[in-house]
C-alpha positions as MATLAB code, in Angstrom:
seq = 'GAFVTAWFGMAHDWPYCFGLAVSSAIAPMIAVAGCRQFVASGRDLAGLRPIGIAILSIACAGANALLLNGYLGAIGRLQSNFSQVAIVLVGDTLGTAIVLFILSGLLTFSLPKRR';
ca = [
      21.611   -3.375    6.133;
      21.596   -7.082    6.999;
      24.442   -7.757    4.573;
      26.688   -5.067    6.020;
      25.887   -6.016    9.620;
      26.539   -9.695    8.988;
      29.630   -8.978    6.871;
      31.504   -7.402    9.758;
      30.337  -10.007   12.263;
      30.856  -13.156   10.176;
      34.466  -12.914    9.004;
      33.521  -11.872    5.483;
      31.606  -15.014    4.524;
      29.789  -13.408    1.579;
      27.457  -16.309    0.603;
      26.247  -16.512    4.202;
      25.815  -12.741    4.430;
      24.019  -12.605    1.080;
      21.573  -15.304    2.205;
      20.841  -13.395    5.414;
      20.233  -10.200    3.452;
      17.902  -11.924    0.983;
      15.857  -13.576    3.741;
      15.655  -10.256    5.628;
      14.368   -8.507    2.492;
      11.856  -11.137    1.413;
      10.260  -11.955    4.785;
       8.584   -8.559    5.374;
       7.202   -8.521    1.829;
       5.622  -11.922    2.409;
       4.169  -10.798    5.746;
       2.733   -7.539    4.390;
       1.179   -9.339    1.418;
      -0.379  -11.886    3.782;
      -1.733   -9.225    6.152;
      -3.248   -6.865    3.585;
      -6.743   -8.232    4.061;
      -6.526   -7.954    7.871;
      -4.895   -4.536    8.108;
      -6.915   -1.762    6.529;
      -4.476    0.874    5.385;
      -3.583    2.651    2.205;
      -0.590    1.696    0.137;
       1.411    4.318    2.018;
       0.552    3.178    5.610;
      -1.057    6.530    6.423;
      -3.674    6.082    9.110;
      -2.425    2.666   10.180;
      -4.130    1.913   13.492;
      -2.278    0.552   16.527;
      -3.774   -2.911   16.014;
      -2.526   -2.837   12.420;
       0.955   -1.921   13.637;
       0.851   -4.824   16.094;
      -0.380   -7.300   13.459;
       2.216   -6.228   10.890;
       4.997   -6.231   13.478;
       4.261   -9.755   14.649;
       3.706  -11.033   11.102;
       6.969   -9.520    9.827;
       8.903  -10.836   12.808;
       7.389  -14.295   12.470;
       8.058  -14.450    8.749;
      11.637  -13.323    9.257;
      12.234  -15.793   12.099;
      10.846  -18.698   10.046;
      12.623  -17.777    6.819;
      15.932  -16.993    8.535;
      15.927  -20.171   10.586;
      14.899  -22.178    7.536;
      17.855  -20.720    5.666;
      20.229  -21.398    8.573;
      18.925  -24.967    8.798;
      19.398  -25.486    5.071;
      23.056  -24.439    5.247;
      23.742  -26.323    8.491;
      24.163  -23.301   10.762;
      20.973  -23.560   12.812;
      21.492  -23.859   16.555;
      19.506  -26.653   18.137;
      17.865  -24.515   20.817;
      14.856  -22.214   20.607;
      16.738  -19.086   21.697;
      17.841  -18.239   18.151;
      14.228  -18.135   16.933;
      13.056  -16.213   20.009;
      15.781  -13.569   19.689;
      14.864  -12.884   16.060;
      11.128  -12.876   16.841;
      11.354  -10.453   19.786;
      13.939   -8.151   18.196;
      12.119   -7.933   14.889;
       8.722   -7.410   16.542;
      10.014   -4.456   18.545;
      12.035   -3.034   15.657;
       9.174   -3.306   13.183;
       6.663   -1.804   15.608;
       8.907    1.196   16.252;
       9.552    1.831   12.556;
       5.884    1.380   11.547;
       4.691    3.639   14.369;
       7.076    6.416   13.347;
       6.348    6.088    9.613;
       2.593    5.924   10.116;
       2.646    9.055   12.246;
       4.880   10.951    9.846;
       2.750   10.023    6.849;
      -0.493   10.849    8.628;
       0.682   14.376    9.407;
       2.598   15.045    6.171;
       0.160   13.807    3.518;
      -2.758   16.004    2.474;
      -6.192   14.954    3.706;
      -8.235   13.131    1.089;
     -11.967   13.681    0.724;
];
């Protein structure tokens, strides 16, 4: 998704778009791995509590903001102000929370109850 979105907005600069896509894919995996001990849920997110959704949302957004801005800094495309980091952090927090809330609810109601 990040590659396609960036591709149409960045004049077909494929190395730049590829880097954005890679950072967008890796950051949530890092955040989820780091939060596993704090967020008690199964491997499938069924039964994820609201606090777990909040923790994962903020962790994923923070990881993505740091990794993305690190990548942009490494290739010389980082803006000098804080707004770029804040936009990614707020947008990703809200987006992740919405997706996790929906998935957690769907999985809770669709998976059989375990005893």
